[in-house]
Structures are given as C-alpha cells and as structure tokens.
GUVEXDO-285205 format. One record per residue (C-alpha): residue number from 0; residue in one letter; z, x, y. Coordinates in pm, 1 decimal. Layout:
REM GUVEXDO-285205
- nuba, miti, w, u, v
- NUM, A, Z, X, Y;
...
This chain:
REM GUVEXDO-285205
- nuba, miti, w, u, v
- 0, X, -942.7, 11689.9, 2154.0;
- 1, X, -869.4, 11319.3, 2267.9;
- 2, X, -1100.0, 11118.8, 2470.9;
- 3, X, -949.2, 10817.0, 2654.4;
- 4, X, -1177.4, 10521.6, 2659.8;
- 5, X, -934.5, 10294.3, 2806.8;
- 6, X, -561.6, 10272.0, 2912.8;
- 7, X, -325.5, 10026.6, 3076.7;
- 8, X, 41.2, 10022.5, 3138.2;
- 9, X, 250.6, 9711.4, 3152.5;
- 10, X, 618.9, 9691.4, 3259.8;
- 11, X, 909.5, 9514.2, 3103.5;
- 12, X, 1203.8, 9538.3, 3359.8;
- 13, X, 1499.7, 9352.7, 3199.5;
- 14, X, 1741.8, 9498.9, 3484.9;
- 15, X, 1559.0, 9310.4, 3767.8;
- 16, X, 1441.1, 9039.8, 3513.1;
- 17, X, 1084.7, 9088.9, 3633.9;
- 18, X, 797.7, 9179.4, 3405.2;
- 19, X, 485.1, 9312.1, 3558.9;
- 20, X, 143.1, 9284.1, 3393.7;
- 21, X, -108.2, 9519.5, 3524.3;
- 22, X, -445.2, 9368.4, 3614.3;
- 23, X, -610.3, 9704.5, 3625.6;
- 24, X, -659.1, 9997.3, 3396.9;
- 25, X, -477.6, 10332.6, 3457.9;
- 26, X, -687.3, 10568.1, 3679.3;
- 27, X, -816.2, 10828.6, 3421.4;
- 28, X, -961.7, 11033.7, 3681.8;
- 29, X, -615.8, 11149.3, 3779.4;
- 30, X, -554.4, 11461.4, 3573.7;
- 31, X, -179.8, 11387.3, 3554.5;
- 32, X, -222.9, 11036.0, 3434.7;
- 33, X, -499.4, 11136.6, 3171.6;
- 34, X, -279.6, 11435.0, 3058.1;
- 35, X, 10.7, 11217.8, 3000.0;
- 36, X, -155.5, 10961.9, 2791.9;
- 37, X, -359.4, 11220.1, 2592.2;
- 38, X, -32.2, 11396.5, 2497.4;
- 39, X, 135.8, 11080.7, 2425.1;
- 40, X, -122.9, 10971.9, 2174.9;
- 41, X, -153.6, 11298.0, 2027.5;
- 42, X, 226.1, 11311.6, 1959.6;
- 43, X, 223.9, 10958.8, 1787.2;
- 44, X, -64.3, 11041.9, 1597.3;
- 45, X, 83.1, 11358.2, 1452.1;
- 46, X, 421.1, 11186.1, 1383.5;
- 47, X, 522.9, 11283.0, 1022.5;
- 48, X, 737.9, 10952.5, 1010.6;
- 49, X, 439.2, 10721.8, 1060.2;
- 50, X, 437.4, 10433.0, 817.3;
- 51, X, 129.0, 10284.5, 669.6;
- 52, X, 16.4, 9949.6, 696.3;
- 53, X, -256.2, 9705.5, 607.7;
- 54, X, -343.9, 9373.8, 787.0;
- 55, X, -243.7, 9054.1, 625.3;
- 56, X, -545.5, 8820.5, 545.1;
- 57, X, -422.0, 8550.9, 800.9;
- 58, X, -342.0, 8830.9, 1072.9;
- 59, X, -447.6, 8683.8, 1424.8;
- 60, X, -400.0, 9027.9, 1580.9;
- 61, X, -680.3, 9166.4, 1347.3;
- 62, X, -917.6, 8893.9, 1474.6;
- 63, X, -843.5, 8954.9, 1826.0;
- 64, X, -900.1, 9339.0, 1785.5;
- 65, X, -1217.6, 9272.5, 1611.2;
- 66, X, -1340.3, 9039.6, 1893.2;
- 67, X, -1252.2, 9335.2, 2129.2;
- 68, X, -1443.1, 9603.0, 1935.3;
- 69, X, -1742.4, 9374.2, 1893.9;
- 70, X, -1773.1, 9308.5, 2254.8;
- 71, X, -1643.0, 8957.9, 2249.9;
- 72, X, -1316.6, 9038.2, 2424.2;
- 73, X, -1193.3, 9244.7, 2734.5;
- 74, X, -970.4, 9549.7, 2700.6;
- 75, X, -756.6, 9411.4, 2989.9;
- 76, X, -738.2, 9065.0, 2841.7;
- 77, X, -633.1, 9192.8, 2487.4;
- 78, X, -374.1, 9421.2, 2630.8;
- 79, X, -232.8, 9129.0, 2847.8;
- 80, X, -200.6, 8924.1, 2511.6;
- 81, X, -8.0, 9203.8, 2359.7;
- 82, X, 215.6, 9261.7, 2664.7;
- 83, X, 303.8, 8886.2, 2699.0;
- 84, X, 396.1, 8863.5, 2327.3;
- 85, X, 613.7, 9172.7, 2323.3;
- 86, X, 769.3, 9094.8, 2668.3;
- 87, X, 865.9, 8738.1, 2542.7;
- 88, X, 1009.6, 8871.0, 2228.4;
- 89, X, 1194.0, 9154.8, 2392.0;
- 90, X, 1347.4, 8887.1, 2628.5;
- 91, X, 1487.8, 8721.3, 2359.7;
- 92, X, 1719.8, 8990.6, 2254.0;
- 93, X, 2071.6, 8985.6, 2368.3;
- 94, X, 2056.6, 9332.3, 2528.3;
- 95, X, 1692.6, 9431.5, 2570.6;
- 96, X, 1594.8, 9766.0, 2681.1;
- 97, X, 1360.3, 9800.5, 2985.7;
- 98, X, 1013.1, 9949.4, 2856.3;
- 99, X, 672.9, 10010.4, 2947.6;
- 100, X, 393.2, 9929.1, 2709.5;
- 101, X, 86.0, 10148.3, 2708.8;
- 102, X, -225.7, 10019.1, 2549.0;
- 103, X, -475.1, 10256.3, 2481.0;
- 104, X, -815.2, 10296.9, 2321.8;
- 105, X, -901.4, 10660.7, 2223.2;
- 106, X, -1098.0, 10882.5, 2027.5;
- 107, X, -997.0, 11205.0, 1831.0;
- 108, X, -1294.5, 11422.1, 1857.0;
- 109, X, -1248.3, 11735.1, 1647.1;
- 110, X, -1498.8, 12001.9, 1674.5;
- 111, X, -1764.2, 11949.7, 1397.1;
- 112, X, -1908.7, 12275.8, 1197.2;
- 113, X, -2223.4, 12369.6, 1338.1;
- 114, X, -2472.3, 12418.6, 1066.3;
- 115, X, -2843.9, 12448.5, 1127.0;
- 116, X, -3117.7, 12295.0, 895.4;
- 117, X, -3219.9, 12650.0, 798.4;
- 118, X, -2857.2, 12738.7, 672.1;
- 119, X, -2855.0, 12434.3, 484.0;
- 120, X, -3180.0, 12515.2, 297.3;
- 121, X, -3043.9, 12860.0, 193.2;
- 122, X, -2742.7, 12724.7, 49.7;
- 123, X, -2673.9, 12595.4, -287.9;
- 124, X, -2671.1, 12234.5, -339.9;
- 125, X, -2279.2, 12228.6, -371.2;
- 126, X, -2233.1, 12447.1, -63.8;
- 127, X, -2469.0, 12216.3, 166.8;
- 128, X, -2280.7, 11906.6, 28.8;
- 129, X, -1966.3, 12084.5, 129.2;
- 130, X, -2090.7, 12165.1, 472.4;
- 131, X, -2210.0, 11812.5, 533.3;
- 132, X, -1867.9, 11678.4, 427.7;
- 133, X, -1714.2, 11897.5, 685.6;
- 134, X, -1942.3, 11793.2, 939.5;
- 135, X, -1870.9, 11420.5, 848.4;
- 136, X, -1528.2, 11468.8, 868.4;
- 137, X, -1548.2, 11642.8, 1222.5;
- 138, X, -1684.4, 11313.5, 1367.4;
- 139, X, -1472.3, 11113.6, 1623.2;
- 140, X, -1210.2, 10882.1, 1480.0;
- 141, X, -1159.9, 10579.3, 1714.8;
- 142, X, -804.1, 10438.3, 1752.8;
- 143, X, -656.4, 10138.8, 1932.9;
- 144, X, -290.2, 10202.4, 2002.8;
- 145, X, 13.2, 10041.8, 2157.0;
- 146, X, 317.9, 10249.6, 2242.5;
- 147, X, 648.3, 10100.5, 2361.4;
- 148, X, 797.5, 10368.8, 2604.8;
- 149, X, 1144.7, 10294.5, 2663.4;
- 150, X, 1293.6, 10356.7, 2994.4;
- 151, X, 1564.6, 10615.7, 3021.5;
- 152, X, 1814.2, 10629.7, 3315.6;
- 153, X, 1807.2, 10967.6, 3476.5;
- 154, X, 1945.2, 11125.1, 3808.5;
- 155, X, 1696.2, 11226.5, 4072.8;
- 156, X, 1741.3, 11355.8, 4441.9;
- 157, X, 1657.3, 11123.7, 4728.5;
- 158, X, 1569.1, 11250.7, 5065.1;
- 159, X, 1664.3, 11055.2, 5365.8;
- 160, X, 1796.2, 11040.5, 5718.9;
- 161, X, 2143.3, 11023.2, 5846.8;
- 162, X, 2260.6, 10807.3, 6138.6;
- 163, X, 2195.4, 11087.6, 6376.1;
- 164, X, 1835.2, 11150.5, 6229.9;
- 165, X, 1954.2, 11462.7, 6043.9;
- 166, X, 1802.5, 11518.3, 5690.4;
- 167, X, 2020.1, 11403.3, 5414.6;
- 168, X, 1970.8, 11471.2, 5040.3;
- 169, X, 2130.3, 11244.4, 4800.0;
- 170, X, 2160.4, 11197.3, 4414.4;
- 171, X, 2060.5, 10874.9, 4285.5;
- 172, X, 2039.7, 10709.0, 3932.9;
- 173, X, 1699.5, 10597.4, 3853.0;
- 174, X, 1677.1, 10329.5, 3556.9;
- 175, X, 1268.2, 10358.4, 3490.8;
- 176, X, 1194.2, 10716.2, 3384.3;
- 177, X, 910.7, 10732.1, 3118.7;
- 178, X, 985.1, 10952.2, 2820.5;
- 179, X, 842.1, 11310.8, 2808.6;
- 180, X, 488.1, 11341.3, 2626.0;
- 181, X, 667.5, 11547.2, 2365.2;
- 182, X, 965.7, 11294.6, 2298.5;
- 183, X, 951.2, 11087.1, 1980.4;
- 184, X, 852.5, 10724.4, 2063.0;
- 185, X, 1062.8, 10462.6, 1846.6;
- 186, X, 799.6, 10202.0, 1834.3;
- 187, X, 427.6, 10216.2, 1832.7;
- 188, X, 120.6, 10148.2, 1632.0;
- 189, X, -217.4, 10302.2, 1602.2;
- 190, X, -496.6, 10116.2, 1422.8;
- 191, X, -804.9, 10351.1, 1281.5;
- 192, X, -1066.7, 10094.8, 1391.0;
- 193, X, -1304.2, 10259.1, 1137.6;
- 194, X, -1123.9, 10088.7, 853.7;
- 195, X, -861.6, 9911.6, 1010.9;
- 196, X, -589.6, 10085.8, 858.3;
- 197, X, -264.6, 10085.5, 1036.6;
- 198, X, -2.8, 10350.8, 1096.6;
- 199, X, 326.6, 10272.3, 1299.7;
- 200, X, 678.2, 10349.0, 1365.9;
- 201, X, 915.9, 10078.4, 1452.8;
- 202, X, 1268.4, 9958.9, 1424.4;
- 203, X, 1464.9, 9640.3, 1328.2;
- 204, X, 1556.9, 9431.0, 1638.1;
- 205, X, 1788.8, 9130.6, 1646.2;
- 206, X, 1566.1, 8862.5, 1820.1;
- 207, X, 1711.9, 8525.3, 1883.9;
- 208, X, 1978.0, 8591.8, 1607.3;
- 209, X, 1719.7, 8706.3, 1350.2;
- 210, X, 1645.3, 9052.6, 1250.1;
- 211, X, 1306.7, 9139.4, 1284.3;
- 212, X, 1033.3, 9409.7, 1284.6;
- 213, X, 859.5, 9329.2, 1617.2;
- 214, X, 530.7, 9545.3, 1594.6;
- 215, X, 447.5, 9522.6, 1206.8;
- 216, X, 569.3, 9177.3, 1141.4;
- 217, X, 555.3, 8981.3, 1462.7;
- 218, X, 251.1, 9131.5, 1654.3;
- 219, X, 23.4, 9288.2, 1386.3;
- 220, X, 115.3, 9093.9, 1084.4;
- 221, X, 68.9, 9391.4, 847.9;
- 222, X, 224.4, 9511.1, 556.8;
- 223, X, 507.9, 9790.3, 571.1;
- 224, X, 477.1, 10095.8, 331.1;
- 225, X, 648.9, 10409.4, 335.3;
- 226, X, 558.4, 10711.7, 526.2;
- 227, X, 422.4, 11020.2, 372.7;
- 228, X, 738.0, 11209.8, 463.5;
- 229, X, 957.8, 10929.9, 313.2;
- 230, X, 770.3, 10935.8, 0.1;
- 231, X, 803.6, 11325.5, -17.6;
- 232, X, 1175.4, 11339.5, 62.0;
- 233, X, 1236.0, 11062.2, -202.5;
- 234, X, 1035.6, 11252.0, -472.8;
- 235, X, 1217.3, 11580.1, -361.1;
- 236, X, 1572.6, 11413.1, -410.4;
- 237, X, 1464.5, 11263.7, -762.1;
- 238, X, 1346.0, 11612.0, -863.4;
- 239, X, 1675.3, 11760.0, -767.4;
- 240, X, 1880.2, 11493.5, -937.2;
- 241, X, 1685.2, 11519.6, -1275.5;
- 242, X, 1699.5, 11887.8, -1256.1;
- 243, X, 2085.4, 11891.8, -1214.4;
- 244, X, 2113.3, 11619.5, -1491.6;
- 245, X, 1940.8, 11847.5, -1735.7;
- 246, X, 2117.8, 12178.4, -1646.8;
- 247, X, 1821.7, 12315.8, -1476.7;
- 248, X, 1787.5, 12517.8, -1172.3;
- 249, X, 1759.3, 12261.0, -894.7;
- 250, X, 1618.1, 12515.7, -637.6;
- 251, X, 1335.1, 12630.4, -860.2;
- 252, X, 1233.3, 12273.9, -955.3;
- 253, X, 1234.4, 12149.2, -603.1;
- 254, X, 1028.8, 12447.7, -476.6;
- 255, X, 777.5, 12398.9, -752.3;
- 256, X, 754.2, 12034.8, -672.7;
- 257, X, 694.4, 12129.9, -303.1;
- 258, X, 442.7, 12384.3, -390.9;
- 259, X, 263.5, 12126.8, -608.8;
- 260, X, 246.4, 11868.2, -335.2;
- 261, X, 127.7, 12119.2, -74.5;
- 262, X, -150.5, 12264.9, -312.6;
- 263, X, -252.6, 11916.8, -432.6;
- 264, X, -306.0, 11774.3, -98.7;
- 265, X, -575.3, 12024.0, -34.9;
- 266, X, -796.3, 11803.2, -268.4;
- 267, X, -664.8, 11450.1, -227.5;
- 268, X, -445.5, 11233.2, -27.0;
- 269, X, -257.1, 11121.4, -338.3;
- 270, X, -19.4, 11288.7, -566.3;
- 271, X, -56.9, 11196.3, -944.8;
- 272, X, 292.2, 11186.4, -1077.8;
- 273, X, 162.7, 11233.0, -1435.6;
- 274, X, 33.7, 11575.8, -1345.3;
- 275, X, 325.5, 11626.5, -1116.9;
- 276, X, 602.0, 11593.7, -1360.6;
- 277, X, 405.0, 11829.2, -1601.8;
- 278, X, 380.3, 12092.9, -1352.4;
- 279, X, 774.0, 12084.5, -1239.2;
- 280, X, 934.1, 12011.8, -1568.5;
- 281, X, 864.8, 12191.3, -1889.8;
- 282, X, 1052.7, 11962.1, -2125.8;
- 283, X, 987.0, 11605.8, -2226.5;
- 284, X, 1341.9, 11472.1, -2154.5;
- 285, X, 1320.6, 11540.7, -1775.0;
- 286, X, 964.2, 11444.9, -1743.8;
- 287, X, 1061.0, 11085.1, -1886.3;
- 288, X, 1385.4, 11081.2, -1670.1;
- 289, X, 1176.9, 11147.9, -1355.1;
- 290, X, 903.8, 10882.1, -1434.5;
- 291, X, 1191.8, 10626.1, -1489.6;
- 292, X, 1369.8, 10720.6, -1175.5;
- 293, X, 1047.5, 10706.4, -983.0;
- 294, X, 982.4, 10341.7, -1110.5;
- 295, X, 1337.7, 10253.5, -1005.6;
- 296, X, 1273.7, 10402.7, -659.0;
- 297, X, 913.0, 10189.3, -650.4;
- 298, X, 722.8, 10503.2, -604.1;
- 299, X, 358.9, 10461.0, -679.6;
- 300, X, 181.5, 10613.1, -961.6;
- 301, X, -36.0, 10783.7, -712.6;
- 302, X, 164.8, 10855.9, -413.7;
- 303, X, -41.3, 10856.0, -99.4;
- 304, X, 44.1, 11173.6, 113.1;
- 305, X, -149.0, 11288.5, 408.8;
- 306, X, -250.4, 11650.2, 397.5;
- 307, X, -118.5, 11737.9, 739.7;
- 308, X, 220.3, 11601.1, 651.6;
- 309, X, 240.0, 11768.6, 301.0;
- 310, X, 168.4, 12093.2, 470.3;
- 311, X, 439.5, 12058.2, 711.9;
- 312, X, 712.7, 11932.2, 500.2;
- 313, X, 636.6, 12122.6, 192.4;
- 314, X, 556.4, 12465.4, 335.2;
- 315, X, 890.7, 12627.0, 300.8;
- 316, X, 1191.6, 12566.8, 93.5;
- 317, X, 1553.6, 12645.2, 203.1;
- 318, X, 1861.6, 12679.5, -1.8;
- 319, X, 2214.6, 12749.2, 59.0;
- 320, X, 2477.2, 12888.0, -176.0;
- 321, X, 2839.0, 12802.4, -206.0;
- 322, X, 2898.2, 13143.9, -52.9;
- 323, X, 2741.1, 13030.1, 278.2;
- 324, X, 2414.1, 13234.6, 250.5;
- 325, X, 2101.3, 13047.9, 355.8;
- 326, X, 1763.8, 13149.4, 243.4;
- 327, X, 1416.4, 13023.3, 359.3;
- 328, X, 1113.5, 13112.1, 158.0;
- 329, X, 762.1, 12977.5, 109.5;
- 330, X, 784.0, 12714.1, -166.4;
- 331, X, 497.9, 12873.7, -381.3;
- 332, X, 714.5, 13192.0, -415.8;
- 333, X, 946.2, 13010.3, -632.6;
- 334, X, 693.7, 13062.3, -919.6;
- 335, X, 633.6, 13408.3, -845.9;
- 336, X, 893.1, 13679.1, -973.8;
- 337, X, 727.0, 13939.4, -768.5;
- 338, X, 881.6, 13801.5, -451.5;
- 339, X, 1178.3, 13603.7, -557.7;
- 340, X, 1368.0, 13559.5, -887.1;
- 341, X, 1655.7, 13329.6, -1009.0;
- 342, X, 1849.3, 13426.0, -1302.7;
- 343, X, 2154.2, 13264.8, -1472.0;
- 344, X, 2442.5, 13488.7, -1594.6;
- 345, X, 2647.8, 13424.7, -1910.4;
- 346, X, 2913.2, 13311.4, -1665.3;
- 347, X, 2727.4, 13045.5, -1504.8;
- 348, X, 2667.6, 13229.6, -1192.5;
- 349, X, 2336.7, 13249.8, -1045.4;
- 350, X, 2159.6, 13552.0, -933.0;
- 351, X, 1898.9, 13548.1, -672.8;
- 352, X, 1677.0, 13868.5, -630.4;
- 353, X, 1438.7, 13920.3, -344.3;
- 354, X, 1158.7, 14172.3, -411.7;
- 355, X, 883.2, 14374.3, -246.5;
- 356, X, 1008.2, 14356.3, 102.6;
- 357, X, 852.8, 14590.4, 346.6;
- 358, X, 1074.1, 14516.3, 637.9;
- 359, X, 1349.4, 14278.3, 754.3;
- 360, X, 1390.8, 14132.1, 1109.7;
- 361, X, 1681.7, 13988.7, 1255.4;
- 362, X, 1649.2, 13640.1, 1369.2;
C-alpha cells in the first residue's frame, strides 16, 4: 500500500513553448488523482530495469533533499527547483518532447506481522529474532520520487455545436495525454530516504550538442550502476557461452544458474560468484573461463541482485529446439530428473524427456 504525502505536477509544453510550473500540490482528496499517482509510483518502484546509484560527495541535489527532509526546505520549492532545471535542460534539445514532471513524496507501507509479547516469549531465541526482523522489514519505506511523464498524442472526441445550434461530434488530435499508470516510464528516479540510495531509469539525450544522462548525471549527480536485470542477463549470457565453449548442455547450465540465483536471493541481495560457478559448472576449466569472462564484463565479485527481480527473472527457463519446439519449465527442474531430463545420444543429438505429468492443458 502506498501513502502519498505530497505530490505536484509541472508541465513542459514544447509545442506552445510555454512551461507551467504549479504553485500548489495535487489534490489528493480526489480519488482519481490519488489513484493515478499511487499506481505510477508503484509501477516505477517495481520496475525490474531500475538502475542503482549513490550520490556523489559533491551532489547539490542531495543537500537540497536533506534540507527538505530536515524541515529546512518546502516541498513545493524543492519541486520548482527540479522543474526549472529539467525544463531548462530539455529546452536546449533540438526536438524536445512535451512532458509533465510528477514530483512525489510517498511511503511504501507493507503490512507488518502481528506478534504479541506473549507469542515472543514462547518462541525460541532464533524464532523470536526472525519475527522481529520480519516486523522491522514491514515498516514503512519512504521515497522521494521525480517522474518525467512524456506526453502522448492521441485522438479524442470533441462535442460542439454547429452553425444552426445542432449537436456536432468531432474527432480531434490532443497532444497532452499522460501515459497510463501501467505504462513504462522512460525517465524517473526514486530516492530511498532511509539510506539515500537511488534507483532510476533514464536515457541518453543530446542536449546543446552534447550527449548527457539528464537525471543521474545532470540533476542528481549520482553514480550509474547496472540494474539487477542487466546483471542477471549478462551472467546468464556468459554461462551459456562458457557451456557451449566446453561442449556442455547450455540449457542445463543456464537453468542451473537461474535456479541458484533464485534460491540465493532468499538469503541475500548479493550473488557470490565463487559459490555460483561451483554450483553451475562441475569442472575447473569452465569455472575459470566464467570468472575470466565475468572480469572482462566488469561484473562485481558479489553481484547485487534484488530478491523481487531475481524471482521474476529466474523463475522459469525457456528453450527452443532447432525443430521449432518451445518448452518453458521452472528453472529448478533442470536439476531434477524426476520432472525433466536431458540426454545426449551417440550421434550428437539431444533427447528431452518430460516425466511424471498428471495432465496437459492447451495454452
């Protein structure tokens, strides 16, 4: 559940060449407005493409945000500072896209486990610690977000009157339609105010003849690290390449890798590659090759991977044969011959056997 503390919308209209900076916050008592803001920030927070970042020591934005969080700056004033910078930078592009800037202060308030003092006393020390950790994890996480909502042209009806006073319905093209709440947003940033960590999505823009990343480099002044999905995708590509190089079954190796990442993410937000390669590859040769390839790709020794992303990306494994057959199965089944088994024939062909199937549905 998302609690919206403050939200404001500023308009960059590059068709009429007029920017409109709001002097008042959005009316969150309007259910439609509140619902739109909640759904937009929820979609952004759950985006598996979110990159990570940390503020640079000289970041002016971090200081301004800290002043706001400490009560030394006003939400509207901070949003205006952001809007003026972004609007000015976008205006220096050759073909800027009209956009709305949504600035929002919100909280993610998951339901915490309800544990009474009596229940805690009856638990073992380990169980009580686990329950307290779960309760702490359920506390609100507060974010400061800025989302650039690019306007989309769309056709809409317009009701009017003819010369004789009769009703006339027309089709008009409107150039200021906000994206739907479920639509991916191409540029936004969310700052977790508990630890000042940043997650963002942005794209390179040519501003005044120079290619720049407007939000992380220009506004926030933060580092740019790969997203969890990018780390997983790169890792799986390297596993497939190494397995193929050594004549191993790439499908099995990749499925093992996905299963390991999904299982490991239950315990930690990081995937240790030293343990990872031992689980995926049986021999020292491919293990060494993978480590070397990972170093060339600048993958960290302990890759930071968010639990939610790991679950979504690695849950299933999909393969396609040269005969056109596609199979999707849970990644952990690759290591369980009770459900699926791959065997290599003497002629070099691969046999895939599906086992213990109770029923089949057409999809």
